[in-house]
Phi, psi and omega in degrees: 000198183283142175276157182299327181289325180289318180291326178291320179293320178294321179295317178297320179296318180293322178296318179296320179295317179295320178298318180293323177294317180297315181296321178295319180292321178297317180294323180290327179289323182280334180284137178293144179286127180251134178292151179295142180291137179294137181279140180280345181271004180293151181289137178289159179294141185278342184261021180256129179280133176239120180290119182290341181264005183292133175235124180296153181298144181285156182263016182292146181279134176260148176292146181294149180292143179294150180295146181294140179280140178293137180276146176292155181298140180291143179288143177292152180298145181296141179280137181273137179292134181272341181273152180275137180231153176267132181234139178245121177237120180052040177081000179255134184266134178234157173250123181254137174215108181070244183258359185255144172242126179244126182287135176264119181282123182298326180293320180293322178296319179296320179293320180292320179294323181292321181287330179287331184286336184275000000 
């Protein structure tokens, strides 16, 4: 039958094998599970359109854009005159106030001047 030295050597060998299996399982439990990497040799999807004229952008270096020039300060909006002034355009008299021009009727002016004179 087996001699004591042969059975002891076989027992030590079996213990080493079991220890290595246990250590591998412990290492697999502590390591995070990683999804398998997608294979590049997989067939592409058949329902995806591929533009035959597509050219990827070139990798040439472009010169950097010049820094933007500071803009001059914007002018303040023009102030509108608050007083009424008389303006004559093509012989017609208007009264201007701000943005509005109101025509002065010569007949009305004559009537107003006549009533003021009395």
